[in-house]
C-alpha positions as CSV (number, residue, x, y, z in Angstrom):
1,M,-20.2,58.8,-14.3
2,E,-19.2,61.1,-17.1
3,I,-22.1,62.5,-19.1
4,N,-21.6,63.1,-22.8
5,L,-24.0,66.1,-23.3
6,Y,-23.3,66.4,-27.0
7,G,-24.0,62.7,-27.5
8,F,-27.2,63.0,-25.5
9,L,-28.3,66.0,-27.7
10,Q,-27.5,64.0,-30.8
11,S,-29.7,61.1,-29.5
12,L,-32.6,63.6,-29.3
13,G,-32.0,64.6,-32.9
14,I,-30.3,67.9,-32.0
15,A,-26.8,68.4,-33.5
16,D,-24.4,71.2,-32.8
17,P,-26.8,74.1,-32.9
18,S,-26.1,76.5,-35.7
19,G,-22.4,75.8,-35.5
20,T,-22.4,77.9,-32.4
21,G,-21.9,75.1,-29.8
22,W,-24.3,74.5,-27.0
23,L,-22.0,76.2,-24.4
24,A,-22.2,79.4,-26.4
25,V,-26.0,79.2,-26.5
26,I,-26.2,78.5,-22.8
27,F,-23.7,81.2,-22.0
28,T,-25.7,83.8,-24.1
29,F,-29.0,82.8,-22.4
30,G,-27.5,82.8,-18.9
31,L,-25.7,86.1,-19.3
32,A,-28.8,87.9,-20.7
33,W,-30.8,86.4,-17.8
34,T,-28.3,87.6,-15.2
35,V,-27.7,91.1,-16.6
36,T,-31.4,91.8,-16.9
37,W,-32.3,90.4,-13.5
38,R,-29.5,92.3,-11.7
39,F,-29.9,95.5,-13.7
40,I,-33.6,96.0,-13.2
41,P,-33.4,97.2,-9.5
42,A,-31.1,100.0,-10.5
43,V,-33.3,100.9,-13.4
44,R,-36.4,100.8,-11.2
45,S,-34.8,103.0,-8.5
46,F,-33.7,105.6,-11.1
47,A,-37.1,105.5,-12.9
48,L,-38.9,106.3,-9.6
49,R,-36.6,109.3,-9.0
50,V,-37.2,110.9,-12.4
51,G,-40.8,110.0,-12.8
52,W,-40.6,107.3,-15.5
53,A,-43.8,105.6,-14.5
54,D,-47.2,104.6,-15.8
55,E,-50.1,106.1,-14.0
56,P,-53.2,103.9,-13.4
57,N,-55.2,103.8,-16.6
58,S,-57.8,101.8,-18.5
59,R,-55.2,99.6,-20.1
60,R,-53.0,98.6,-17.2
61,L,-54.2,97.2,-13.9
62,N,-51.8,98.9,-11.5
63,Q,-53.4,100.9,-8.7
64,E,-50.4,103.2,-8.3
65,P,-47.6,104.6,-10.5
66,L,-45.4,101.8,-11.8
67,P,-41.9,102.3,-13.3
68,N,-42.2,101.6,-17.0
69,A,-38.5,101.5,-18.0
70,G,-38.0,97.7,-17.8
71,G,-37.5,97.6,-21.5
72,L,-34.2,99.3,-21.1
73,A,-32.9,96.5,-18.8
74,I,-34.2,93.9,-21.3
75,Y,-32.4,95.6,-24.2
76,A,-29.2,95.9,-22.1
77,G,-29.3,92.2,-21.2
78,V,-29.7,91.1,-24.8
79,V,-27.0,93.4,-26.2
80,A,-24.5,92.6,-23.4
81,A,-25.0,88.8,-23.9
82,L,-24.5,89.0,-27.6
83,V,-21.5,91.3,-27.4
84,L,-19.7,89.2,-24.8
85,A,-20.5,85.9,-26.6
86,T,-18.9,87.4,-29.8
87,L,-15.8,88.7,-28.0
88,L,-15.3,85.3,-26.3
89,R,-15.8,83.3,-29.4
90,P,-15.9,85.4,-32.6
91,I,-16.4,82.4,-34.8
92,V,-19.8,81.9,-33.2
93,I,-21.5,84.4,-35.5
94,E,-19.1,84.4,-38.4
95,G,-21.2,84.8,-41.6
96,V,-24.4,85.9,-39.7
97,L,-23.1,89.1,-38.0
98,A,-24.9,91.2,-40.6
99,Q,-28.3,89.6,-39.8
100,V,-27.7,90.0,-36.0
101,L,-26.8,93.6,-36.4
102,T,-29.7,94.3,-38.7
103,I,-32.2,93.0,-36.2
104,L,-30.5,94.7,-33.3
105,L,-30.5,98.0,-35.2
106,G,-34.3,97.7,-35.9
107,G,-34.9,96.7,-32.3
108,S,-32.8,99.6,-31.0
109,I,-34.8,102.1,-33.0
110,L,-38.0,100.7,-31.6
111,V,-36.7,100.7,-28.1
112,L,-35.9,104.4,-28.4
113,V,-39.2,105.3,-30.0
114,G,-41.1,103.1,-27.5
115,F,-39.3,104.7,-24.6
116,I,-40.1,108.2,-25.9
117,D,-43.7,107.1,-26.2
118,D,-43.7,105.7,-22.7
119,Q,-42.6,109.0,-21.2
120,F,-44.1,111.7,-23.4
121,G,-46.6,110.0,-25.7
122,L,-46.3,109.8,-29.5
123,P,-49.1,110.0,-32.2
124,P,-50.1,106.6,-33.6
125,Y,-48.8,107.6,-37.1
126,I,-45.3,108.2,-35.7
127,R,-45.2,104.7,-34.1
128,L,-46.5,103.1,-37.3
129,F,-44.0,105.0,-39.4
130,T,-41.2,103.8,-37.2
131,Q,-42.4,100.2,-37.3
132,T,-42.6,100.4,-41.1
133,I,-39.0,101.7,-41.3
134,T,-37.7,98.9,-39.2
135,A,-39.7,96.3,-41.2
136,L,-38.2,97.7,-44.4
137,L,-34.8,97.5,-42.8
138,L,-35.3,93.7,-42.6
139,I,-36.5,93.5,-46.1
140,A,-33.5,95.5,-47.4
141,S,-31.3,93.0,-45.6
142,D,-33.1,90.1,-47.3
143,I,-34.9,89.0,-44.1
144,R,-38.3,88.5,-45.6
145,I,-41.0,85.9,-46.3
146,E,-39.8,83.8,-49.2
147,T,-40.1,80.3,-50.7
148,P,-38.4,77.4,-48.8
149,F,-35.7,77.3,-51.5
150,G,-34.8,81.0,-51.1
151,T,-36.5,81.9,-54.5
152,P,-38.4,85.1,-53.8
153,I,-42.2,85.2,-54.5
154,D,-43.6,88.2,-56.2
155,P,-41.4,91.0,-54.8
156,I,-44.3,93.4,-54.0
157,F,-46.3,90.6,-52.4
158,S,-43.2,89.5,-50.4
159,I,-42.6,93.1,-49.1
160,V,-46.3,93.6,-48.2
161,L,-46.5,90.3,-46.4
162,T,-43.3,90.8,-44.5
163,W,-44.4,94.3,-43.5
164,L,-47.8,93.0,-42.3
165,W,-46.1,90.2,-40.3
166,V,-43.4,92.4,-38.6
167,V,-45.7,95.3,-37.8
168,G,-48.6,93.0,-36.8
169,I,-46.5,90.9,-34.4
170,T,-44.7,93.9,-32.9
171,N,-48.1,95.5,-32.0
172,A,-49.7,92.3,-31.0
173,V,-47.1,91.7,-28.3
174,N,-47.4,95.3,-27.2
175,L,-51.1,95.0,-26.8
176,M,-50.7,91.9,-24.5
177,D,-48.6,94.0,-22.1
178,G,-51.6,95.0,-19.9
179,M,-51.1,92.6,-17.0
180,D,-48.3,91.6,-14.7
181,G,-46.1,88.9,-16.2
182,L,-48.2,88.3,-19.3
183,A,-46.1,89.8,-22.2
184,G,-42.9,88.7,-20.5
185,G,-44.0,85.1,-20.0
186,I,-45.4,84.8,-23.6
187,S,-42.2,86.2,-25.0
188,Y,-40.1,83.8,-22.9
189,I,-42.1,80.7,-23.9
190,T,-42.1,81.7,-27.6
191,S,-38.4,82.6,-27.6
192,M,-37.4,79.2,-26.2
193,S,-39.7,77.3,-28.5
194,L,-38.3,79.1,-31.6
195,L,-34.8,78.5,-30.2
196,A,-35.4,74.8,-30.0
197,V,-36.4,74.7,-33.7
198,S,-33.6,77.1,-34.8
199,A,-30.9,75.3,-32.9
200,Q,-31.2,72.2,-35.0
201,F,-29.9,73.8,-38.2
202,E,-26.6,75.5,-39.1
203,T,-28.3,78.0,-41.3
204,R,-30.1,79.5,-38.4
205,A,-27.2,80.8,-36.4
206,A,-28.4,84.4,-36.1
207,A,-31.8,83.3,-35.0
208,T,-30.4,80.9,-32.4
209,L,-28.2,83.5,-30.7
210,L,-30.8,86.2,-30.7
211,L,-33.4,83.9,-29.3
212,A,-31.1,82.6,-26.6
213,A,-30.4,86.2,-25.5
214,L,-34.1,87.2,-25.8
215,G,-35.3,84.2,-23.8
216,G,-32.7,84.9,-21.0
217,A,-33.7,88.5,-20.8
218,A,-37.4,87.7,-20.7
219,L,-36.8,85.3,-17.8
220,G,-34.7,87.8,-15.9
221,F,-37.4,90.4,-16.4
222,L,-40.1,88.0,-15.1
223,R,-38.2,87.8,-11.8
224,H,-39.4,91.3,-11.1
225,N,-42.6,91.4,-13.2
226,F,-44.7,88.5,-12.0
227,H,-47.6,89.8,-9.9
228,P,-47.2,91.9,-7.9
229,S,-45.0,93.7,-10.4
230,R,-42.2,96.0,-9.4
231,I,-41.6,97.3,-12.9
232,I,-43.2,96.9,-16.4
233,M,-41.4,96.7,-19.7
234,G,-43.3,99.6,-21.3
235,D,-43.7,100.1,-25.1
236,A,-39.9,100.0,-25.3
237,G,-39.7,96.4,-24.1
238,A,-42.8,95.2,-25.8
239,Y,-41.8,96.6,-29.2
240,F,-38.4,95.0,-28.8
241,F,-39.8,91.6,-27.9
242,G,-42.4,91.7,-30.7
243,Y,-39.9,92.9,-33.4
244,V,-37.2,90.4,-32.6
245,L,-39.7,87.5,-32.4
246,A,-41.2,88.5,-35.7
247,A,-37.8,88.9,-37.4
248,T,-36.3,85.6,-36.1
249,S,-39.4,83.6,-37.0
250,I,-38.8,84.4,-40.7
251,L,-35.0,84.2,-40.6
252,G,-33.0,81.5,-42.3
253,N,-34.8,78.3,-42.8
254,L,-37.6,79.5,-40.6
255,K,-38.8,81.6,-43.6
256,V,-42.3,80.9,-44.6
257,T,-43.7,80.3,-48.1
258,T,-47.1,81.8,-48.7
259,V,-50.0,83.3,-46.8
260,F,-51.1,79.7,-45.9
261,A,-47.6,78.7,-44.9
262,I,-47.6,81.4,-42.3
263,V,-49.6,79.0,-40.1
264,P,-46.6,77.2,-38.5
265,P,-44.7,80.4,-37.4
266,A,-47.9,82.1,-36.5
267,S,-48.7,79.1,-34.2
268,F,-45.7,80.2,-32.0
269,L,-47.4,83.6,-31.5
270,L,-51.0,82.3,-31.6
271,L,-52.2,84.0,-28.4
272,P,-51.0,87.6,-29.3
273,V,-52.4,87.1,-32.9
274,L,-55.8,85.9,-31.6
275,D,-56.0,88.6,-29.0
276,T,-55.3,91.4,-31.4
277,T,-57.7,89.9,-34.0
278,Q,-60.6,89.5,-31.6
279,V,-60.2,93.0,-30.3
280,F,-60.0,94.4,-33.9
281,V,-63.2,92.5,-35.0
282,R,-65.2,93.3,-31.9
283,R,-64.4,97.0,-32.2
284,L,-65.4,97.0,-35.9
285,L,-68.7,95.2,-35.1
286,A,-69.4,97.7,-32.4
287,G,-68.8,100.6,-34.8
288,K,-65.6,101.7,-32.9
289,N,-62.2,102.6,-34.3
290,P,-60.2,99.4,-34.0
291,L,-57.0,101.5,-33.6
292,S,-58.5,103.6,-30.7
293,T,-56.9,103.9,-27.3
294,P,-56.6,100.6,-25.5
295,G,-59.6,99.4,-23.6
296,K,-60.6,96.5,-21.4
297,D,-61.5,94.2,-24.2
298,H,-58.4,91.9,-24.3
299,L,-58.4,88.2,-23.4
300,H,-56.7,88.9,-20.0
301,H,-59.4,91.4,-19.1
302,R,-62.1,88.8,-19.9
303,L,-60.3,86.3,-17.6
304,L,-60.2,88.8,-14.8
305,A,-63.8,89.6,-15.3
306,C,-64.5,85.9,-14.8
307,G,-63.0,86.1,-11.3
308,L,-59.4,85.0,-11.9
309,S,-56.6,86.8,-10.1
310,Q,-53.8,88.3,-12.1
311,R,-51.5,85.4,-11.3
312,H,-54.1,82.8,-12.3
313,A,-54.9,84.7,-15.5
314,A,-51.2,84.9,-16.4
315,L,-50.7,81.2,-15.7
316,T,-53.8,80.3,-17.8
317,L,-52.5,82.3,-20.8
318,W,-49.0,80.9,-20.3
319,T,-50.5,77.4,-20.5
320,I,-52.3,78.2,-23.7
321,T,-49.1,79.6,-25.1
322,L,-47.2,76.4,-24.1
323,V,-49.7,74.2,-25.8
324,S,-49.7,76.3,-29.0
325,N,-45.9,76.4,-29.1
326,G,-45.8,72.6,-28.6
327,L,-48.1,72.2,-31.6
328,A,-46.0,74.7,-33.6
329,M,-42.8,72.7,-32.9
330,K,-44.5,69.6,-34.2
331,L,-45.6,71.5,-37.3
332,Q,-41.9,72.4,-37.8
333,G,-41.0,68.7,-37.9
334,M,-39.5,68.3,-34.4
335,T,-39.7,64.9,-32.7
336,S,-41.9,64.3,-29.8
337,V,-39.0,63.8,-27.5
338,V,-37.4,67.2,-28.4
339,V,-40.8,68.9,-28.0
340,Q,-41.3,67.3,-24.5
341,V,-37.8,68.2,-23.4
342,T,-38.2,71.7,-24.6
343,L,-41.5,72.3,-22.9
344,A,-40.3,70.6,-19.7
345,S,-37.3,72.9,-19.6
346,I,-39.5,76.0,-20.1
347,V,-41.8,75.0,-17.3
348,V,-39.0,74.2,-14.9
349,L,-37.3,77.6,-15.4
350,L,-40.6,79.4,-15.2
351,G,-41.5,77.6,-12.0
352,F,-38.1,78.4,-10.4
353,T,-38.5,82.1,-11.4
354,I,-42.0,82.3,-10.0
355,L,-41.1,80.7,-6.7
356,Q,-38.2,83.1,-6.3
357,R,-40.5,86.1,-7.0
358,I,-43.1,84.9,-4.5
359,R,-40.5,84.3,-1.8
360,S,-39.1,87.8,-2.3
361,N,-42.5,89.5,-1.5
């Protein structure tokens, strides 16, 4: 029996996503997944030879040096997928190429700075300065928080709010990267949920393609990062994930309106936001510098202190992320059927990846 995929998607309320075609989106996702998955072993081997590794410390839970160059493979997977998708079907990103390149440029800068920080260490003010530059890059390209009709709010307020959003989410995802599989799983779930929203509208073509590539790269990375991890993404990967998620969540019709209207997009990234907020508040109440070196006061540390294993803690926080993203999709006006299909697809692919990782041990 012949299956009309397009007709089925239309019956779910999903039209041709962003004018790109579902095959283009699937191709971008699959290629990013494959490139990242296949490239990581080579990156890991080279990193071990040259000493690109995190020593055991108060933030991470590894008991021995662990290669920290996974962000390079993630970045390579995203870029390769987007480049090949463009070469095979240039019309796919006609009219949105500038937005894609702007976000990739900002992400590239953060990958470079994050990688330098991973290997040599950088002062906090250098990292903040770089994040500010990349946030201003988005603002200069008109990727900012605005009203739903594209009419800017007070320019200064828009700039400040966009800067807070981009820098905040970039660091929040980075701070979640303290346990095997956690940041990668959260980034994958959030990417796919945002993709489901973005893919329903033609004006979100840039976000659709970027999220497809980001989701595929995150899943390919998890194949090597679920506990026991063979490699970690490092600041390079965490900054890249956080920045692209922050940028795409305010891109096109995903733009938010006011401080209160940030709630829907923030719901997609609820766990990193809550984790960073509770750490910040607890440190202030304890009279500590909230921007001090990372400690064992994050949500995953508390779950581990309650007796959960790294795998169970990761699965618990993934579940919370799935629930918050389901609610966020509803807040964005998606039908129950689309939300259910999206969440089911996320779970199936995650389950497949986890099983493959466990079998390879």
